[in-house]
Backbone as CSV, one residue per row, in Angstrom:
resi,resn,N_x,N_y,N_z,CA_x,CA_y,CA_z,C_x,C_y,C_z
1,MET,86.774,-18.514,-130.582,87.402,-17.653,-130.154,88.006,-16.940,-128.675
2,PRO,89.035,-17.245,-128.140,89.351,-16.641,-127.433,89.456,-15.099,-126.203
3,GLY,89.350,-14.208,-127.259,88.816,-12.893,-127.679,87.539,-12.447,-127.127
4,ARG,86.209,-13.088,-127.934,85.722,-13.130,-128.442,84.226,-13.202,-127.726
5,ARG,83.457,-11.486,-127.562,82.512,-12.344,-126.221,81.262,-12.471,-127.357
6,SER,80.699,-13.435,-126.250,78.587,-13.136,-127.337,77.992,-12.810,-126.819
7,ALA,77.217,-12.248,-127.738,76.418,-11.225,-127.179,74.868,-11.746,-126.721
8,VAL,74.330,-12.121,-125.963,73.441,-12.913,-124.928,72.787,-11.393,-124.315
9,GLY,71.286,-11.322,-124.270,70.336,-11.080,-123.881,69.941,-9.049,-124.136
10,PHE,69.434,-8.827,-123.368,69.089,-6.819,-124.104,70.121,-6.402,-123.268
11,THR,69.878,-5.228,-123.973,70.889,-3.637,-124.139,70.197,-2.850,-122.819
12,LEU,70.190,-2.332,-122.408,69.597,-1.164,-121.186,68.616,-0.368,-122.225
13,ILE,69.110,-0.010,-123.315,68.122,0.881,-124.182,67.170,-0.370,-124.474
14,GLU,66.851,-1.324,-125.433,67.046,-2.107,-125.362,65.161,-1.885,-124.836
15,LEU,65.470,-2.064,-123.354,64.527,-2.505,-122.878,63.787,-1.142,-122.048
16,LEU,64.683,0.055,-122.394,63.936,1.333,-122.019,63.005,1.492,-122.467
17,VAL,63.793,0.773,-124.410,62.355,1.321,-125.138,60.899,0.370,-125.014
18,VAL,61.295,-0.825,-124.732,59.823,-1.481,-124.859,59.300,-0.754,-123.602
19,LEU,59.713,-1.124,-122.024,59.008,-0.294,-121.460,58.431,1.128,-121.669
20,ALA,58.737,1.699,-122.232,58.490,3.086,-122.436,56.919,2.245,-123.712
21,ILE,57.239,2.117,-124.613,56.061,1.304,-125.538,54.831,1.042,-124.559
22,LEU,55.454,-0.040,-122.986,54.093,-0.341,-122.672,53.336,0.764,-121.929
23,ALA,54.379,1.559,-121.502,53.650,2.296,-120.390,52.514,3.608,-121.345
24,LEU,53.110,3.610,-122.618,52.200,4.379,-123.404,50.985,3.327,-123.876
25,LEU,50.873,2.603,-124.763,49.825,1.399,-124.309,48.638,1.442,-123.258
26,LEU,49.624,1.042,-122.304,48.337,1.274,-121.020,48.048,2.739,-120.882
27,THR,48.596,3.786,-120.631,47.660,4.586,-120.341,46.855,5.323,-121.377
28,ILE,46.567,4.381,-122.825,45.822,4.884,-123.529,43.937,3.096,-123.100
29,ALA,44.518,2.108,-122.867,44.234,0.709,-122.367,43.589,1.340,-121.458
30,VAL,44.041,1.352,-120.065,43.446,1.640,-118.777,41.963,2.283,-118.344
31,PRO,42.156,3.610,-119.300,40.989,4.655,-118.632,39.674,3.928,-119.721
32,ARG,39.858,3.510,-120.713,38.910,2.816,-121.494,38.641,1.544,-120.765
33,TYR,39.448,0.997,-120.161,39.158,-0.267,-119.309,37.751,0.123,-117.956
34,PHE,38.654,1.364,-117.568,37.502,1.590,-116.471,36.232,1.915,-116.614
35,HIS,36.493,2.745,-117.292,35.171,3.358,-118.470,34.024,2.412,-118.572
36,SER,35.057,1.329,-118.964,33.627,0.219,-119.197,32.991,-0.356,-118.179
37,VAL,34.166,-0.762,-117.181,33.747,-1.255,-116.102,32.147,-0.734,-115.489
38,ASP,32.580,0.546,-115.100,31.305,1.921,-114.693,30.381,1.881,-116.525
39,ALA,30.432,1.772,-117.092,29.084,1.276,-117.467,28.815,-0.116,-117.475
40,ALA,29.372,-0.781,-117.157,28.929,-2.054,-116.845,27.901,-2.371,-115.305
41,LYS,28.400,-1.607,-114.755,27.540,-1.700,-113.694,26.692,-1.198,-113.266
42,GLU,26.073,0.357,-114.427,25.363,1.108,-114.181,24.649,0.465,-114.452
43,SER,24.982,-0.398,-115.909,23.759,-0.898,-116.750,23.200,-2.411,-115.834
44,VAL,24.311,-2.706,-115.070,22.818,-4.213,-114.200,22.452,-3.410,-113.306
45,LEU,22.967,-2.171,-112.659,21.711,-1.111,-111.549,20.493,-1.232,-112.441
46,ARG,20.932,-0.364,-113.164,19.527,-0.359,-113.817,18.550,-1.983,-114.860
47,GLU,19.035,-2.966,-115.195,17.981,-3.651,-114.249,18.050,-4.386,-113.516
48,ASN,18.790,-4.561,-113.155,17.890,-5.109,-111.011,16.618,-4.210,-110.564
49,LEU,17.103,-2.953,-110.838,15.380,-1.563,-110.160,14.858,-2.221,-111.049
50,ARG,14.661,-2.257,-112.124,14.314,-2.651,-113.279,13.172,-4.535,-112.636
51,VAL,13.921,-5.452,-112.479,13.532,-6.315,-112.871,12.921,-6.897,-111.236
52,THR,13.294,-5.888,-110.355,12.801,-5.957,-108.574,11.660,-5.234,-108.295
53,ARG,11.059,-4.606,-109.790,10.304,-3.434,-109.243,9.715,-3.695,-109.957
54,GLU,9.454,-5.454,-110.511,8.616,-5.692,-111.858,8.463,-6.532,-110.918
55,ALA,8.967,-7.503,-110.513,8.509,-8.507,-108.905,7.465,-7.434,-108.270
56,ILE,8.076,-6.074,-107.574,6.336,-6.182,-106.977,5.989,-6.015,-107.560
57,ALA,5.440,-5.755,-108.239,4.209,-5.481,-108.825,3.299,-6.317,-109.403
58,HIS,4.243,-7.533,-109.765,3.765,-9.471,-110.026,3.242,-9.620,-108.175
59,PHE,3.735,-8.954,-107.583,3.380,-9.191,-106.203,2.098,-8.812,-105.271
60,ARG,2.236,-7.277,-105.752,1.435,-7.001,-105.199,-0.385,-7.311,-106.529
61,GLY,-0.511,-7.662,-107.838,-1.621,-8.040,-108.354,-1.788,-9.295,-107.946
62,ASP,-0.485,-10.675,-107.386,-1.044,-11.705,-107.435,-1.520,-11.179,-105.713
63,LEU,-0.994,-10.821,-104.263,-1.607,-10.852,-103.498,-2.031,-9.733,-102.500
64,GLY,-2.282,-8.521,-103.389,-3.126,-7.353,-102.968,-2.705,-6.655,-102.590
65,ARG,-1.868,-6.809,-102.084,-0.796,-6.218,-100.912,1.132,-6.154,-101.471
66,TYR,1.924,-5.136,-101.082,3.016,-4.692,-101.549,3.149,-6.026,-99.761
67,PRO,4.991,-6.527,-100.890,6.176,-6.777,-99.634,5.984,-6.332,-98.569
68,ASP,6.953,-6.611,-97.205,6.917,-6.968,-96.738,8.359,-6.099,-95.961
69,SER,9.316,-6.683,-96.998,10.688,-7.087,-97.439,11.347,-7.411,-98.656
70,LEU,12.476,-7.311,-99.333,12.565,-7.826,-100.579,12.468,-8.920,-100.191
71,ASP,12.762,-9.597,-98.771,13.058,-11.313,-97.627,12.016,-11.479,-98.899
72,ASP,10.481,-11.293,-98.997,8.915,-12.353,-98.760,9.074,-12.102,-100.223
73,LEU,9.910,-11.334,-101.680,9.993,-11.562,-102.990,10.652,-12.944,-103.452
74,VAL,11.627,-12.972,-102.742,12.724,-14.354,-102.566,11.598,-15.804,-101.654
75,ALA,11.151,-15.527,-100.276,10.449,-16.336,-100.019,9.307,-16.764,-100.881
76,ARG,8.810,-15.858,-101.502,7.748,-16.595,-102.269,7.808,-16.503,-103.606
77,LYS,9.122,-16.974,-104.653,9.216,-17.435,-105.715,9.765,-15.360,-106.899
78,TYR,9.750,-14.880,-106.446,9.328,-13.798,-107.085,10.372,-13.588,-107.701
79,LEU,11.562,-13.566,-106.841,12.940,-13.050,-106.859,13.434,-14.311,-107.054
80,SER,14.810,-14.738,-107.329,15.818,-16.045,-106.891,16.530,-15.971,-105.637
81,MET,17.209,-14.599,-105.967,17.724,-14.420,-104.767,17.618,-12.855,-104.222
82,LEU,18.248,-11.889,-103.556,18.079,-10.494,-103.025,19.194,-10.162,-104.668
83,PRO,18.339,-8.597,-105.303,19.774,-8.578,-106.927,20.606,-7.420,-105.655
84,MET,22.350,-7.373,-106.242,23.006,-6.754,-105.855,23.215,-5.478,-106.465
85,ASP,23.340,-4.551,-105.971,23.434,-3.302,-106.739,24.907,-3.010,-106.433
86,PRO,25.215,-3.921,-108.162,27.377,-3.299,-107.953,27.894,-2.364,-107.310
87,ILE,27.165,-0.698,-107.767,27.588,0.770,-107.243,27.986,0.267,-105.727
88,ALA,27.175,0.093,-104.591,27.841,0.364,-103.771,27.783,-1.279,-103.517
89,ASN,28.075,-1.815,-104.563,29.098,-3.193,-103.731,27.978,-4.283,-102.686
90,SER,26.780,-4.822,-102.712,25.732,-4.696,-101.656,24.856,-5.056,-102.292
91,ASN,24.374,-5.889,-101.472,22.427,-6.460,-102.014,21.434,-6.291,-100.168
92,ILE,22.204,-5.179,-98.930,21.040,-5.062,-98.641,21.250,-3.256,-98.440
93,GLY,21.731,-2.439,-99.299,22.505,-1.028,-98.699,20.516,-0.232,-99.860
94,TRP,19.677,-1.539,-100.615,18.766,-0.285,-101.307,18.153,0.121,-99.996
95,GLU,17.718,1.806,-100.785,16.854,2.521,-99.900,15.243,1.655,-100.733
96,LEU,14.191,1.483,-99.218,13.140,1.065,-99.566,11.935,1.919,-99.166
97,ILE,11.082,2.333,-100.287,9.981,3.182,-100.641,9.181,2.880,-100.135
98,ALA,7.836,3.084,-99.517,7.240,2.787,-98.124,5.506,3.449,-99.614
99,PRO,4.893,2.388,-99.303,3.799,2.583,-100.211,2.924,3.901,-99.445
100,THR,2.080,4.870,-100.578,1.382,6.002,-99.666,0.487,6.091,-100.005
101,ASP,-0.875,5.092,-100.359,-2.172,4.780,-100.275,-2.136,3.253,-99.112
102,ALA,-3.011,3.176,-98.883,-3.621,2.080,-97.638,-3.679,0.689,-97.896
103,VAL,-2.312,0.079,-98.582,-2.036,-0.893,-99.399,-1.537,-1.312,-97.664
104,LYS,-1.502,-2.409,-97.713,-0.788,-2.973,-96.655,0.535,-3.444,-98.075
105,GLY,1.749,-3.298,-96.637,2.873,-4.260,-96.065,4.384,-2.815,-96.999
106,SER,5.129,-3.072,-96.771,6.489,-1.907,-96.366,6.899,-2.031,-97.519
107,VAL,7.023,-1.768,-98.669,8.076,-1.886,-99.877,7.005,-1.958,-100.768
108,ALA,7.165,-0.182,-101.445,6.110,-0.088,-102.585,7.233,-0.017,-104.028
109,ASP,8.161,-0.117,-103.715,9.494,0.182,-104.775,11.157,0.494,-104.056
110,LEU,12.047,0.384,-104.549,13.035,0.751,-103.857,14.335,1.462,-104.688
111,ARG,15.352,1.949,-104.077,15.800,3.109,-105.162,17.323,2.429,-104.663
112,SER,18.667,3.321,-105.550,19.574,2.291,-105.459,20.556,3.231,-103.688
113,GLY,20.751,2.473,-102.815,21.867,3.225,-102.026,22.568,3.465,-102.243
114,ALA,23.337,3.612,-103.684,24.888,4.041,-103.643,24.578,5.682,-103.468
115,LEU,25.850,6.071,-103.320,26.252,7.294,-103.643,27.089,7.777,-104.885
116,GLY,26.566,9.106,-104.958,27.577,9.034,-106.469,26.500,9.694,-107.546
117,THR,27.153,9.750,-108.484,26.461,10.324,-109.877,26.633,9.118,-110.978
118,ALA,25.894,8.583,-111.446,25.964,8.068,-113.317,26.703,8.590,-114.718
119,ARG,26.783,7.959,-115.701,27.800,8.863,-116.691,27.235,9.841,-117.044
120,ASP,25.807,9.803,-117.079,24.945,10.968,-117.341,24.430,11.883,-116.608
121,GLY,25.716,11.929,-115.231,24.843,13.064,-114.547,24.479,12.724,-113.777
122,THR,22.983,11.368,-113.207,21.561,11.296,-112.790,22.404,10.615,-110.954
123,ALA,21.907,11.384,-110.355,22.341,10.035,-108.726,21.903,9.556,-109.063
124,PHE,22.041,7.809,-108.375,22.039,6.558,-108.440,20.717,6.834,-107.571
125,ARG,21.002,6.965,-107.014,19.463,6.780,-105.753,18.504,7.748,-106.642
126,ASP,18.158,9.052,-107.902,17.397,9.184,-108.210,16.816,7.772,-109.522
127,TRP,17.687,6.969,-109.938,16.502,6.004,-110.010,15.596,5.418,-110.099
């Protein structure tokens, strides 16, 4: 029929309703996503600290001294690679702690060089 128009597409009201629903869902989902990402980074940091401290202890037990750097742990195959600090997003930002006793070496412990606090309120540098 020549006088009749076919309705193809969406009306402006329909598009606005869909966009409003999407915006509502995003306001619920996005904060949960970022919370999950932060929790994952904290878990990875804790695990990297644990594994590296364990490698330092094995190094000292085997050689009778502390490593001079984290690279010594990699060179002697105590670690496959330098650990990553996911909070600082770097593998060179570690705060190295020298031994307090007369044992040779430079690295008795390490801490994160990241600024800020974890979800439980403790500073990353205190882990």
